[in-house]
C-alpha positions as CSV (number, residue, x, y, z in Angstrom):
1,M,-105.2,184.6,85.4
2,F,-102.6,185.8,83.0
3,I,-100.0,184.2,80.8
4,T,-97.7,185.6,78.4
5,L,-98.7,185.3,74.7
6,N,-96.1,186.3,72.0
7,G,-94.5,189.1,74.6
8,K,-97.8,190.5,76.0
9,Q,-99.7,189.6,79.2
10,T,-102.8,188.2,78.2
11,E,-105.7,187.3,80.6
12,V,-107.3,183.8,80.1
13,D,-109.8,181.7,82.2
14,N,-108.6,179.2,84.5
15,G,-109.0,175.9,83.0
16,T,-108.1,177.3,79.4
17,T,-106.4,174.5,77.3
18,L,-103.9,175.4,74.7
19,V,-106.2,174.2,71.9
20,G,-109.2,176.3,73.3
21,L,-106.8,179.2,73.2
22,I,-105.5,178.6,69.6
23,Q,-109.3,178.3,68.4
24,S,-110.6,181.6,70.3
25,K,-107.7,183.5,68.6
26,G,-108.8,182.1,65.1
27,L,-105.6,180.7,64.3
28,E,-105.1,177.9,61.9
29,P,-103.3,174.9,63.8
30,E,-101.8,173.7,60.4
31,S,-100.2,176.9,60.0
32,I,-98.5,177.5,63.4
33,V,-95.9,176.5,65.5
34,V,-96.2,176.8,69.6
35,E,-93.2,177.4,71.9
36,Y,-94.7,176.7,75.4
37,N,-92.5,177.7,78.3
38,Y,-89.6,177.9,75.9
39,E,-89.8,174.6,74.2
40,V,-91.3,173.9,70.9
41,L,-94.5,171.9,71.6
42,P,-95.4,169.2,68.9
43,R,-98.9,169.2,67.6
44,E,-99.9,166.1,69.2
45,K,-99.4,167.2,72.6
46,W,-101.6,170.2,72.5
47,D,-104.8,168.5,73.4
48,S,-103.1,167.7,76.9
49,V,-101.8,171.1,77.9
50,V,-104.0,173.2,80.4
51,L,-102.5,176.5,80.4
52,K,-101.4,178.0,83.9
53,E,-100.6,181.1,85.8
54,N,-97.4,182.7,84.3
55,D,-97.3,180.4,81.2
56,N,-95.2,181.6,78.3
57,L,-96.2,181.1,74.9
58,E,-94.9,182.3,71.6
59,V,-97.3,181.5,68.5
60,L,-95.1,181.7,65.2
61,R,-97.4,181.9,62.1
62,F,-96.0,180.5,58.6
63,V,-97.1,182.9,55.8
64,G,-96.7,181.8,52.1
65,G,-95.4,184.0,49.5
66,G,-93.1,184.2,46.6
């Protein structure tokens, strides 16, 4: 099935969870914010999200620097 991830069509397996997608992309959960279908999703809800066809995800990564 296909979802939109950061504006790009991305194929994922049926049954993929949000946490599984984050892990598969090698992202550090502590350094990102996830917008799921146009709403910022609190980290404590990530475990309960099973991705569906045409879901829209934006993953924003915090980068430190000075």
